PAZAPA-4460 file (N, C-alpha, C; in steps of 0.05 Angstrom, whole numbers, plus 32768, in hexadecimal, padded with zeros to 4 digits):
% residues 96
    n_x    n_y    n_z   ca_x   ca_y   ca_z    c_x    c_y    c_z   seq   type   mol
   82E9   8BD1   8257   82D5   8BBD   824E   82E2   8BA2   824F     1      M     A
   82D3   8B8F   825B   82DF   8B74   825D   82D7   8B64   8244     2      S     A
   82E8   8B4F   8240   82E3   8B3F   8229   82CE   8B29   8231     3      S     A
   82BE   8B20   821E   82AB   8B0B   8226   82B8   8AF1   822B     4      P     A
   82AB   8AE1   823C   82B7   8AC7   8243   82A6   8AB3   8233     5      T     A
   82B4   8A9E   822A   82A7   8A89   821A   82AB   8A6E   822A     6      Y     A
   829A   8A5D   8224   829C   8A41   822E   8285   8A3D   8242     7      G     A
   8286   8A26   8250   8271   8A20   8263   8272   8A33   827B     8      P     A
   825B   8A39   8288   825A   8A4A   829D   8268   8A3C   82B6     9      P     A
   8276   8A4C   82C5   8282   8A42   82DE   826E   8A3C   82F3    10      R     A
   8274   8A25   8302   8262   8A1E   8317   8264   8A31   832F    11      P     A
   8250   8A34   833E   8250   8A46   8355   8264   8A3B   8369    12      A     A
   8271   8A4B   8379   8283   8A41   838C   8274   8A31   83A2    13      P     A
   8284   8A1D   83AE   8276   8A0C   83C1   8273   8A1B   83DD    14      T     A
   825A   8A1A   83E7   8255   8A29   8400   825E   8A19   8419    15      P     A
   8279   8A1A   841E   8283   8A08   8433   8278   8A0F   844E    16      W     A
   8279   8A29   8456   826F   8A2F   8470   8252   8A26   8475    17      F     A
   8242   8A2E   8463   8225   8A27   8467   8220   8A08   8465    18      T     A
   822F   89FC   8452   822C   89E0   8450   8236   89D0   8468    19      G     A
   824C   89D8   8472   8257   89CA   848A   8246   89CF   84A2    20      L     A
   823A   89E7   84A4   8227   89ED   84BC   820F   89DB   84B9    21      F     A
   8204   89D9   84A0   81EC   89C7   849C   81F3   89AB   84A3    22      V     A
   820A   89A1   849A   8212   8985   849E   8217   8981   84BC    23      A     A
   8222   8994   84CB   8226   8990   84E7   820C   8990   84F6    24      A     A
   81FA   89A2   84EE   81E0   89A3   84FC   81D0   8989   84F7    25      F     A
   81CF   897F   84DE   81C2   8966   84D9   81CF   894E   84E8    26      V     A
   81EA   894E   84E9   81F9   893A   84F7   81F2   8939   8515    27      A     A
   81F0   894F   8522   81E8   8950   853E   81CE   8947   8542    28      V     A
   81B9   894F   8532   819E   8946   8536   819C   8928   8530    29      L     A
   81A9   8920   851C   81A7   8902   8515   81B5   88F1   852B    30      T     A
   81CB   88FA   8536   81D9   88EC   854B   81C7   88EA   8564    31      A     A
   81BB   8900   856B   81A9   8900   8582   8192   88EE   857D    32      V     A
   8186   88EF   8567   816F   88DD   8560   8176   88BF   8561    33      A     A
   818D   88B8   8553   8196   889D   8554   819D   8893   856F    34      V     A
   81AA   88A3   857F   81B2   889B   859A   8199   8899   85AB    35      F     A
   8185   88AA   85AC   816D   88A9   85BB   815E   8891   85B4    36      A     A
   815A   888D   859A   814B   8876   8590   8158   885C   8598    37      F     A
   8172   885B   8595   8181   8842   859C   817E   883C   85BA    38      G     A
   8181   8851   85CB   817F   884E   85E8   8164   8844   85EF    39      V     A
   814F   8850   85E4   8134   8848   85EC   812E   882A   85E3    40      A     A
   8137   8823   85CB   8132   8808   85C3   8145   87F3   85D2    41      L     A
   815D   87FD   85D9   816F   87ED   85E8   8166   87E4   8603    42      G     A
   8156   87F6   860F   814A   87EF   8629   8134   87D9   8626    43      R     A
   8129   87D8   8610   8114   87C4   860A   8121   87A9   8603    44      I     A
   8133   87AA   85ED   8141   8792   85E4   8159   879C   85D4    45      Q     A
   8171   8798   85DE   8189   87A2   85CF   818D   8796   85B2    46      P     A
   8185   877D   85AF   8188   8772   8594   8174   8780   8581    47      V     A
   815D   8785   858A   8149   8794   857B   8152   87AF   8573    48      L     A
   8160   87BD   8586   816B   87D7   857F   817F   87D7   856A    49      A     A
   8191   87C4   856A   81A6   87C2   8556   8199   87BA   853A    50      V     A
   8187   87A8   853B   8179   879F   8521   8169   87B7   8514    51      C     A
   815A   87C5   8526   814A   87DB   8519   815B   87F1   8511    52      I     A
   8171   87F7   851E   8184   880C   8513   818F   8803   84F9    53      N     A
   8198   87EA   84F6   81A3   87E1   84DD   818E   87E1   84C5    54      L     A
   8175   87D9   84CD   8161   87D9   84B8   8159   87F6   84B0    55      V     A
   8159   8808   84C4   8152   8824   84BD   8168   8831   84AB    56      A     A
   817F   882D   84B3   8196   8839   84A3   8199   882A   8488    57      V     A
   8197   8811   8488   8197   8802   846E   8181   8809   845B    58      G     A
   816A   880F   8467   8152   8816   8455   8154   8832   844A    59      G     A
   8160   8845   845A   8163   8861   8451   817B   8865   8440    60      A     A
   8190   8853   8442   81A8   8858   8434   81A7   885B   8416    61      A     A
   8197   884B   8408   8196   884E   83EA   818B   8869   83E2    62      P     A
   8176   8872   83EF   816A   888D   83E9   817E   88A3   83EF    63      T     A
   818B   88A1   8406   819E   88B6   840E   81B7   88B6   83FC    64      V     A
   81BF   889E   83F3   81D5   889C   83E1   81D1   88AB   83C6    65      W     A
   81B7   88AA   83BC   81B0   88B8   83A4   81B0   88D6   83A9    66      R     A
   81A8   88E0   83C0   81A7   88FB   83C5   81C2   8909   83C8    67      W     A
   81D8   88FA   83CA   81F1   8907   83CF   81FB   8917   83B7    68      R     A
   81F0   8914   83A1   81F8   8923   8389   81E8   893E   8386    69      S     A
   81D4   8943   8394   81C4   895A   8392   81D3   8970   83A2    70      V     A
   81D7   8986   8397   81EA   899C   83A1   81E3   89A3   83BD    71      L     A
   81CA   89AB   83C4   81C4   89B4   83DF   81C0   899D   83F3    72      V     A
   81B4   8986   83E9   81AE   8970   83FB   81C6   8961   8403    73      V     A
   81DE   8964   83F3   81F4   8953   83FA   81FF   895B   8416    74      R     A
   81FB   8972   841F   8205   897A   843A   81F3   896C   844F    75      W     A
   81D9   8969   844A   81C8   895B   845C   81D1   893C   845D    76      V     A
   81D7   8932   8446   81E0   8917   8445   81F9   8911   8455    77      V     A
   820D   8924   8452   8225   8921   8462   8220   8922   8480    78      Y     A
   820D   8934   8487   8205   8935   84A4   81F8   891D   84AD    79      G     A
   81E8   8911   849D   81D9   88F9   84A4   81ED   88E1   84A8    80      L     A
   8200   88E0   8496   8215   88CA   8498   8225   88CD   84B2    81      G     A
   822E   88E5   84B7   823D   88EB   84D0   822D   88E6   84E9    82      A     A
   8214   88EF   84E8   8202   88ED   84FF   81FC   88D0   8506    83      G     A
   81F8   88C0   84F3   81F2   88A4   84F8   820C   8895   8503    84      V     A
   8222   889D   84F9   823B   8893   8502   823F   889A   8520    85      G     A
   823C   88B5   8525   823F   88BF   8540   822B   88B3   8554    86      L     A
   8213   88AF   854B   81FE   88A5   855C   8204   8888   8564    87      G     A
   820E   8879   8550   8217   885C   8555   822D   885B   8569    88      W     A
   8241   886D   8565   8259   886D   8577   824F   8875   8593    89      I     A
   823C   8887   8596   8232   888E   85B0   8223   8876   85BD    90      A     A
   8215   8868   85AC   8206   8851   85B7   8219   883B   85C0    91      L     A
   822F   8837   85B1   8244   8823   85BA   8250   882B   85D4    92      I     A
   8259   8845   85D5   8266   884F   85EE   8252   884E   8605    93      L     A
   8238   8852   8600   8224   8850   8615   8221   8835   8621    94      D     A
   8225   8820   860F   8223   8804   8618   823B   87FD   862A    95      M     A
   8251   8809   8626   826A   8800   8635   8267   8809   8652    96      I     A
***
């Protein structure tokens, strides 16, 4: 017979495999969307593409920043951040 445990309940273990899979999936989708949107706008007006990308990310950033503390949604937030960064790098490399 085991002895009872006292104190606060232990948190569940972090689901690293599932979380990293979700973050990678969201990062790929976000990078493709940012790249495609940037290329389409860049063909019209490159300055407009940069401005709209900055406004879109700047407008979404406060909401996404609050979501990072929610256990399940934090993996999506990590993927969004990585995807935007990768999309911007791809856009810069496409311009060279």
